[in-house]
GUSEZA-612147 format. One record per atom (N, C-alpha, C): x, y, z; residue in three letters. Coordinates in steps of 0.05 Angstrom, whole numbers, plus 5000, padded with zeros to 4 digits. Each point is the difference from the previous one (the first is absolute). Layout:
XYZALA/...
end
This chain:
380261902496MET/498249784989MET/502249834980MET/502350194985LYS/502249784989LYS/502049855023LYS/500850175016LEU/501549815026LEU/498349745005LEU/497450015009VAL/498749885007VAL/499849824990VAL/499749954973ARG/499449854969ARG/502149885005ARG/503850085002ILE/502349954997ILE/499949805020ILE/498950065020SER/500249865028SER/499649695000SER/497350114986LEU/498449694996LEU/501649834985LEU/500450064984LEU/501549894975LEU/502549865010LEU/501350135021VAL/502149875012VAL/499449825024VAL/498450085007ALA/498549805020ALA/500049664988ALA/498350144980CYS/499249674975CYS/501749815001CYS/501950204981ALA/502649824996ALA/501349925010ALA/499550175026LEU/502749775020LEU/498449715018LEU/497550194996ALA/498449665018ALA/498749854975ALA/501050004966ALA/499849784994ALA/501249755002ALA/503650094997PRO/500949765001PRO/499949795036PRO/498450235020LEU/500549825022LEU/497749804999LEU/497750244981ALA/498349695005ALA/499649804982ALA/501449994976MET/501749884982MET/501449755010MET/501850025028GLY/502249955008GLY/498449695021GLY/497650155014GLN/497749835013GLN/500549664986GLN/499249984967ASN/500049804994ASN/501249844979ASN/502750245007THR/501949844986THR/502649865014THR/499850155032ALA/501849895013ALA/500149735010ALA/501749814996LYS/500449715013LYS/497049885015LYS/498949894995ILE/497849805022ILE/502649815015ILE/500050095026LYS/501949865010LYS/498249725009LYS/501749725002ILE/497549805005ILE/502449805022ILE/498149985017GLY/501949855034GLY/499149774986GLY/502049804997LEU/500349735007LEU/500049955020LEU/499249805023MET/499749915015MET/499149615005MET/501850004992LEU/500449674992LEU/501949925020LEU/499449624992PRO/502849895015PRO/502249914981PRO/501650115013TYR/503349944980TYR/501549775011TYR/499750025027THR/502049775014THR/497749815019THR/500949704996GLY/498149825019GLY/498349874994GLY/497649784998THR/498249854993THR/498950194984THR/499350114989TYR/498050204980TYR/502350084967TYR/502250065007ALA/501650154989ALA/500349954971ALA/499849824989ALA/498749984977ALA/497350074988ALA/497650005011LEU/498250105005LEU/500150264986LEU/501350135023GLY/500050254995GLY/502150084974GLY/501749834995ASN/501850124979ASN/498149994962ASN/498149775014ALA/499050024974ALA/497750204998ALA/498050065029ILE/498850124991ILE/501050364974ILE/501850095025GLU/502250154995GLU/500450004960GLU/501149814993ASN/500150054980ASN/497850004983ASN/498349885009GLY/498050054982GLY/497950274997GLY/500050145025PHE/500050214999PHE/501850134983PHE/502249965000ARG/501450254979ARG/500449854975ARG/499549864998LEU/499349964959LEU/497650044988LEU/498250155015TYR/497750084995TYR/500450334997TYR/501949995016VAL/500350334998VAL/501850044976VAL/501949864996GLU/501949974989GLU/498649994971GLU/497249814991GLU/499450054981GLU/498850284992GLU/499750105010LYS/498550234998LYS/502150215013LYS/502249954983GLY/501450204996GLY/502550105028GLY/499649805018GLY/500650085026GLY/498550355008GLY/498349974996LYS/497650145008LYS/496650035011LYS/499550065017ILE/497749945004ILE/497050295000ILE/499150054980ALA/498850204989ALA/500850354999ALA/502649864985GLY/501950164990GLY/503350105028GLY/499149915021ARG/501350015009ARG/502549845008ARG/502550065002GLU/502349855007GLU/500249805032GLU/500349745002VAL/499949905029VAL/502749975022VAL/499750055020GLU/501949965006GLU/498749825031GLU/501849764997TYR/500149805027TYR/501150095025TYR/498349905019VAL/501450025027VAL/499949685016VAL/501749935003LYS/499349725003LYS/501349905039LYS/498750025010VAL/499749805025VAL/499949685003VAL/501449885017ASP/500049745002ASP/498149845018ASP/497350075004ASP/498349845023ASP/500749805018ASP/501949894995GLU/501449715021GLU/497049804997GLU/497950114995SER/497949845006SER/499050005028SER/500350215011ASP/500750025032ASP/497450245006ASP/498649965014PRO/498050064995PRO/500250385038PRO/502049765008SER/501850245028SER/501850244985SER/499649944976LYS/502350244988LYS/497650204989LYS/498249824980ALA/497950094983ALA/499450365005ALA/499450085019THR/498750345002THR/502350165000THR/501849865010ASP/502350174998ASP/501150034968ASP/500349804990ASN/500250054970ASN/499250174983ASN/497049885002VAL/498150164979VAL/499750325009VAL/501250045022ASN/499450255007ASN/502550174996ASN/502049794992LYS/502250124993LYS/500550214965LYS/497849794997LEU/499949964963LEU/497850324999LEU/498050015023VAL/498450194989VAL/500450275006VAL/501449965030LYS/501550365012LYS/502050034998LYS/502449784993ARG/502150164993ARG/500549894972ARG/499949964984ASP/500549904975ASP/496650074976ASP/498450125022ASN/498150174984ASN/498749844976ASN/499949724998VAL/499649894976VAL/496650134985VAL/499549964982ASP/497750044986ASP/498549785012ASP/500449674986VAL/498949775001VAL/501149795022VAL/498349855018LEU/501249785005LEU/499849784991LEU/501549774985VAL/499149705001VAL/501949845008VAL/498149825015GLY/500649895015GLY/498249745017GLY/500749835006THR/502149835009THR/498649724979THR/502349845020VAL/499249645003VAL/498549945022VAL/501050015028HIS/498449995024HIS/497950085006HIS/498249935013SER/497650075001SER/500750125028SER/501749945019GLY/499150145021GLY/501750284995GLY/501350024978VAL/502250325001VAL/497850134983VAL/498949944978ALA/497950054988ALA/498150165007ALA/498449805026MET/498650185023MET/501250275005MET/501749955008ALA/502350315015ALA/499750254976ALA/501149924978MET/500050114977MET/497850164988MET/496949845007ALA/497750024996ALA/499150365023ALA/501149905024LYS/498550165024LYS/501950314990LYS/501950034993VAL/501150174991VAL/499750154985VAL/499549884973ALA/498749994971ALA/496450125021ALA/499249905011LYS/497650065000LYS/500750365026LYS/500749985003ASP/501350235018ASP/500650314995ASP/502349884979THR/500550214986THR/499150104972THR/498749834987GLY/498950014976GLY/501249944971GLY/501949955012THR/502149874975THR/499049784994THR/500349984962LEU/498749824979LEU/501949755022LEU/498549795000LEU/501349695004LEU/499149744981LEU/501949874988ILE/500149854982ILE/500749745012ILE/497949815007ILE/502649745007ILE/499249794985ILE/502449914992PRO/500049884977PRO/501249645013PRO/498649955020ASN/499849755001ASN/498849955034ASN/500550055016ALA/499149955026ALA/495950054997ALA/500049705015GLY/496849885004GLY/498350165014GLY/501150095019ALA/499050085026ALA/496750044999ALA/498149864998ASP/497650195001ASP/498250155003ASP/501450115024ALA/498950275000ALA/501550194999ALA/501049934987VAL/501750314984VAL/497650084976VAL/498849824989THR/497850044986THR/497749945015THR/499849985026GLY/498049975016GLY/499750235021GLY/500149915028PRO/500250245014PRO/501950224995PRO/501550044984MET/501650154992MET/500850194985MET/497849834977CYS/499150194975CYS/500550264999CYS/501550184982ALA/499350295002ALA/501350104969ALA/498150154992PRO/500250024961PRO/502250074999PRO/503450055011ASN/501550034992ASN/502049725003ASN/498749785009ILE/501249765000ILE/498849784980ILE/503049934985PHE/499049804980PHE/501749824990PHE/498049764995ARG/501349685002ARG/500549964975ARG/502949964990SER/499449754979SER/501049744994SER/499449855017SER/500449815010SER/497549665003SER/498750065031PHE/498349855004PHE/499250095030PHE/499149855009SER/498749965029SER/500549685011SER/501150015018SER/499849675012SER/497749855000SER/498150134997TYR/496549844989TYR/500449974972TYR/501950114992GLN/498749814962GLN/500949754995GLN/502849894998PRO/500349814996PRO/499749855019PRO/499850005025ALA/500049815024ALA/496149974989ALA/498150125002TYR/498149994985TYR/498849814985TYR/501750044987ALA/500049884962ALA/501249705010ALA/502949955014MET/500349685009MET/498749965013MET/498050095017GLY/498149835021GLY/497149904982GLY/500250104974GLU/498049914978GLU/500649825005GLU/502550014985VAL/500949764971VAL/500249755028VAL/501450085014ALA/500849735021ALA/497349795006ALA/497650175008ALA/497649835002ALA/498949954977ALA/500150114964LYS/499949814992LYS/501349774990LYS/501650055005LYS/503049754994LYS/499349715022LYS/497450045014GLY/499549825023GLY/501149945015GLY/501550225020GLY/501450075028GLY/497950045017GLY/500149875018LYS/497650025027LYS/501850155012LYS/501849855024LYS/501550085014LYS/502750154996LYS/501350235007ALA/501850094990ALA/501550155026ALA/502249985002VAL/502050205020VAL/501650274993VAL/499950165009THR/501750294988THR/502350025015THR/501650094978ILE/502450105018ILE/500550264996ILE/502150175013THR/500950294988THR/501250085022THR/502050274993HIS/501550165016HIS/497650145017HIS/501349985027LYS/496850145016LYS/500450454997LYS/498250094982TYR/500050234996TYR/498350084981TYR/499350194994ALA/498550124984ALA/499049864985ALA/501149884974ALA/499550024978ALA/499549675000ALA/501449845016GLY/499849765009GLY/497649935008GLY/498450145021ASP/498249925009ASP/497250154987ASP/500550174987GLU/497750034978GLU/499649844978GLU/501549914995SER/500949724974SER/498749745007SER/500449965029VAL/497649795009VAL/497850015002VAL/499750315008ARG/496749975006ARG/498550094988ARG/501750014962ALA/498150034976ALA/499849714996ALA/502149835001PHE/499749674998PHE/498349875013PHE/500250015015ARG/498149945025ARG/496050134992ARG/500850244992GLU/497050074995GLU/498949924968GLU/501749964985ALA/498649814977ALA/500249695002ALA/501049875006PHE/501149795005PHE/497049865015PHE/499450065024GLU/498349985011GLU/497750004993GLU/499650314987LYS/497250034979LYS/499949764974LYS/501549915004ASN/500149774971ASN/500749895017ASN/498749895026GLY/499349685008GLY/502549855015GLY/502650115004GLY/501249945013GLY/501150125026GLY/502849895013GLN/499850105025GLN/503650065003GLN/500250225015VAL/503950045009VAL/499449805034VAL/501349824998ILE/500749915035ILE/501550065009ILE/502550104990LYS/502150175028LYS/501150214976LYS/500050215020ASP/502050314981ASP/503549985010ASP/502149894998LEU/503150054998LEU/500550215009LEU/502350204999ASN/501450204993ASN/502749995024ASN/502050084983LEU/502050175021LEU/501550264992LEU/500950125019PRO/500850245002PRO/501850014965PRO/498850244993PHE/501650164974PHE/503050025019PHE/502150024987PRO/500349874970PRO/501049745005PRO/499449825026SER/502049745004SER/498449744976SER/501749824993VAL/499249844981VAL/501549725005VAL/499149995030GLU/501349805017GLU/496649794998GLU/499649814978TYR/497749964998TYR/499249685016TYR/502249845007GLN/500849785005GLN/496049865012GLN/501150125024ALA/497749955027ALA/497150024982ALA/499650184981LEU/496750114989LEU/499849724987LEU/501849964978LEU/499949744977LEU/499449815018LEU/500949955025THR/500049745016THR/496750035007THR/499350205005GLU/497250015006GLU/497749904970GLU/501650054982ILE/497650004985ILE/500249844985ILE/502649775004ALA/499949714997ALA/498049945019ALA/498949995021SER/499049925027SER/496250064988SER/499850264991LEU/496950054997LEU/499449874969LEU/501549964998LYS/499149804968LYS/497450144988LYS/499850244990PRO/498550144986PRO/500249874967PRO/498650154991ASP/499249994971ASP/501950144983ASP/500850185007LEU/501950304988LEU/500550215024LEU/502150074991VAL/501550255017VAL/500350324980VAL/498850215011TYR/499850144988TYR/502750235018TYR/501150094975THR/502050195018THR/500450264987THR/501450165019PHE/499750324984PHE/502850055011PHE/503449944983PHE/501950174997PHE/501050134983PHE/502750105007ALA/501150094970ALA/503250145002ALA/500149974977GLY/503350095005GLY/500849705010GLY/503250165011GLY/501649775017GLY/499149755013GLY/497350085011ALA/498149835029ALA/499249754972ALA/499350074979ALA/497249864988ALA/502749854994ALA/501650084992VAL/502749714981VAL/500049835023VAL/501350135019LYS/500149725024LYS/498049835008LYS/497850174995PHE/497049895013PHE/499949714975PHE/500750024967VAL/498749894984VAL/501849735011VAL/502150155005LYS/501949665000LYS/499949875020LYS/499850125028ASP/499949825024ASP/497749885000ASP/497650064982TYR/497349915001TYR/500749674974TYR/501850114982ALA/500449714984ALA/502149795027ALA/501750164998ALA/502249775024ALA/498549935015ALA/496950035014ALA/499649935031ALA/498349784979ALA/499849984969GLY/498149724990GLY/497150165003GLY/499550204998LEU/496650075007LEU/499450054971LEU/501350114982LYS/499150124976LYS/498449734984LYS/500949815012LYS/499549684979LYS/497149935018LYS/499450125021SER/498249835017SER/497350264995SER/500750215015ILE/497650355008ILE/500750074971ILE/499550124981PRO/499850134980PRO/500750335013PRO/500350184993LEU/500750235005LEU/500150204978LEU/498450225023TYR/498650204984TYR/500550275009TYR/500850184978GLY/500150265016GLY/500050294990GLY/500350235012ALA/498750214978ALA/503950084988ALA/499550064973GLY/501850014982GLY/502250085001GLY/500750205026PHE/502650045010PHE/501449745012PHE/498849805001LEU/501349705003LEU/501549924984LEU/499550024975THR/502850004974THR/499250124984THR/500550284996ASP/500750265005ASP/501950074991ASP/502449944982GLY/503550215009GLY/501149855013GLY/498849735000THR/501849805014THR/500349694997THR/498549974979LEU/500549754984LEU/503749904993LEU/500850174995ASP/503449954989ASP/501449945021ASP/499950035026ALA/500349875028ALA/498249775006ALA/497749934997GLN/498249865009GLN/499849724973GLN/502150004993GLY/500349814980GLY/498249804995GLY/499949685000ALA/498049864995ALA/497949935020ALA/500250145025ASP/499049965030ASP/497950194994ASP/499550244981ALA/496950084993ALA/499149864979ALA/500949904979GLU/498549804981GLU/498049955007GLU/497150104983GLY/497949915000GLY/498050155023GLY/500750155017LEU/498350105019LEU/498750264988LEU/497649965016PHE/497250214983PHE/500850225019PHE/499050284979THR/500250255023THR/498350214991THR/498550195012THR/498450164988THR/501850314999THR/499550184978LEU/501050264998LEU/498950094987LEU/500750264994HIS/498350314977HIS/503250004973HIS/501249805007TYR/501649944974TYR/501549695001TYR/501049944974ALA/501449764990ALA/502650034988ALA/500949804988ASP/502450094983ASP/499049914968ASP/498249934994SER/498549874971SER/497650134998SER/500150225006LEU/497750164989LEU/500249934976LEU/501850154976GLY/500150064972GLY/498050104988GLY/499550315014THR/499050144993THR/502650134978THR/498450254984PRO/502350214996PRO/501250245019PRO/498450065005ARG/499850065032ARG/502650005008ARG/499849735016ASP/500849845023ASP/504049924980ASP/498649944968ASN/503149885001ASN/501750304989ASN/499750264982SER/500450175011SER/500450095016SER/500549945030PHE/500450125020PHE/503349745007PHE/498749815001ARG/501949755001ARG/503050054990ARG/499250034967LEU/502249964985LEU/501150345019LEU/499150185000ALA/501950335002ALA/500749955027ALA/498349915024TYR/502049905021TYR/501949865003TYR/500649784986ALA/501449784995ALA/503150124980ALA/499750124978LYS/501050264992LYS/502250115023LYS/498650195019THR/500750205010THR/501549855025THR/498749865007TYR/501449885028TYR/500949745005TYR/500649874974LYS/500349664989LYS/500449985026LYS/496149905014LEU/498649895017LEU/497549914982LEU/498149895013GLN/497349904998GLN/498850205016GLN/497850134994PRO/497750085016PRO/498549835018PRO/499650055018ASP/497549855017ASP/499050275014ASP/496549905022VAL/498850144999VAL/501550245005VAL/501650075020TYR/501850205013TYR/499950154984TYR/501549974978ALA/500250174981ALA/497650164978ALA/499149824995VAL/497050114995VAL/497950155020VAL/500949995027GLN/498950135014GLN/500850265003GLN/502549994995GLY/502050265002GLY/499650234975GLY/499149784980TYR/499850104975TYR/497050174998TYR/498149935008ASP/497250105001ASP/500150155023ASP/502249945026ALA/499150385012ALA/500350144980ALA/502850054994ALA/501350214979ALA/497650104982ALA/498849724984GLN/497150154996GLN/497950135008GLN/499549995025ILE/498050095008ILE/500650305002ILE/503349945011LEU/500450405003LEU/500050124966LEU/500849784991GLY/500450144971GLY/496950124994GLY/498249825008ILE/496750154979ILE/498850225017ILE/501049945031GLY/498150255023GLY/502450224992GLY/503149994993ALA/501350254995ALA/499350214975ALA/498949794987THR/499750064963THR/497450174996THR/498549975022ALA/497350055001ALA/499550285009ALA/502350085028VAL/500250285003VAL/503050144997VAL/500949904979LYS/502150154979LYS/501750005021LYS/500749805004GLY/502849955028GLY/500750235031GLY/496950175000ASP/500050025020ASP/498549845025ASP/501749875014LEU/499349865029LEU/498650055023LEU/499650294991SER/498250145021SER/497949925000SER/498249924980LYS/497649994989LYS/498449765010LYS/500749915025LYS/499649665008LYS/497649884990LYS/498450165008ALA/497549874997ALA/499650054967ALA/499450154979GLU/501049954978GLU/500949704992GLU/503349995002PHE/501449775006PHE/496849865006PHE/499849925014ALA/498349725014ALA/497949984971ALA/499150135000THR/497649994982THR/502049914975THR/500950054982ALA/501549944974ALA/500149705009ALA/502049965023VAL/500849705006VAL/497249795002VAL/498450095016GLU/497249965002GLU/499349834975GLU/499050194984ALA/499550034974ALA/501349764983ALA/502750025003ALA/500949834972ALA/499949725011ALA/499649934974LYS/501249684993LYS/503149914988LYS/502049945022ILE/501849965002ILE/501149774994ILE/501850034980ASP/500249794972ASP/504149805014ASP/499449895018SER/501249875014SER/501449674986SER/502749934995PRO/499549724990PRO/499149805010PRO/499450075026ARG/498549835009ARG/496849944992ARG/498750114982GLY/497750084987GLY/499050295012GLY/498250154992VAL/498750215003VAL/498649955027VAL/500450235015PHE/498950025023PHE/497650335012PHE/499150035011THR/501050315017THR/499649955025THR/498550205009LEU/500549975028LEU/497650145014LEU/499349815026SER/498150055017SER/499850265015SER/498050125016LYS/499650155013LYS/501150105006LYS/501149825018ALA/503050045029ALA/502549914983ALA/500050044978HIS/501749994979HIS/503249694999HIS/498549825001ASN/500249724998ASN/499449904980ASN/502349884981PRO/498749924974PRO/498449765005PRO/498350024978VAL/498049804993VAL/501049864976VAL/500349755002GLN/501449904992GLN/499949604995GLN/500749884969ASP/498749755003ASP/503149925009ASP/498549785023ILE/503149755010ILE/500049724991ILE/502049924990TYR/501149864979TYR/500649785020TYR/498949774997LEU/500849675016LEU/502749964971LEU/502749975014ARG/502549904989ARG/500749755010ARG/501049804986GLN/502049885014GLN/502249974991GLN/501049995018VAL/504149914988VAL/500249824989VAL/501450054972VAL/501249854979VAL/503149984996VAL/501349954996GLY/503650105002GLY/499950185025GLY/501350224985LYS/499850255005LYS/498650294991LYS/496349894997GLU/499450114995GLU/496949965028GLU/498750304993ASN/497649955019ASN/497750064974ASN/499249664997LYS/498449994963LYS/496350065016LYS/499250184981VAL/497050125007VAL/498349594996VAL/498950115022MET/498849694983MET/496650075004MET/499150304998GLY/498350074998GLY/498450365025GLY/497650114997VAL/500150125017VAL/498449895026VAL/501050065021ALA/498349875028ALA/497650164996ALA/500850335005ILE/497150115000ILE/501450214998ILE/497950184978LYS/499550154973LYS/499450315028LYS/501550224988ALA/499550285010ALA/499349935026ALA/501849945018LEU/500249945022LEU/499750315024LEU/498950135015ALA/500550235010ALA/499449925029ALA/502450185007ASP/500749915032ASP/497150265022ASP/498449795017PRO/497750105010PRO/501250285007PRO/502150055015ALA/500550205008ALA/498350145026ALA/500449845016ARG/498549985025ARG/501750245023ARG/497150115007GLY/501350285025GLY/500650234977GLY/500550034966CYS/500050304991CYS/497950114999CYS/501050215008ARG/497350185008ARG/501450264978ARG/501150034976MET/500950184981MET/497650044974MET/
end
């Protein structure tokens, strides 16, 4: 009996550090973001925001140190499946964080759904990710394409617009943004007379601007971001259209781009879940910390990265760092009120933010809040069967 008891004690002693080690090992986070090309600045801002939250928590998530594995996704859907499989199967990451381009995010979501890997999307608004592709292990800290676009459709109609032309890149985010704008605009008495688009990442707008001039709509709605947004705003003004046909957009048109757009962006109206002048204590402290850390002013991408880390922190803390408990992780996040710089938001059953959408206007180098376009707007999550 003594020998058996001693053996059990030895076995327990050996097992204890192994059990502890499961929750004290580093959390390996796969950052799959654009670090080159049109969306490079957006990827860097997302990473900065994510790292800022982790550093505020002493460099740890739920008591576990963090290790980052980075992949430049190049905003290229053709490379996306290989890239995400490397992170999941070669690097054995615990969590995927990415990305900006909706086409790339769709590939990430498929792999995450197939493998059960936690995925937090800090930008890409593809409706399908929280629609038909929704899953208990997939979360979004940003928006769906539907949200800012639907809000702007209401705003544009209420400002008296009757006939609109839309213009965007021909890809998932652009198509979905235009569709949601049309839904709200026409519901409120307007009519979209023409949808214009060009292949991503082309910025050869001239022929389309000429067509807009010939159509003479009351307004133009657009979805562009990053370098493409800079050039579009400048080309729109250079073509003389800004003075005669009001330009409205999803907020990415002027977020993180104002320095480059200069006076050509002055006065533009956009809708988004964040703005530069919210003035709340939560946002002020975030902006100060970000500026001190990175010597840059934060934008919506930085906020979305920060909140991606918040979502991870909330879920990981609830499961005491054991990320294998995915159901418990999801339950905690679904019940949370996330204290974001944008304002408190919750996640829908499809794991998309339910949030205020602000009407902003460019004043100098800021996207100033003009009011709340729609309060607590939820994505309809069409096709989600979770």
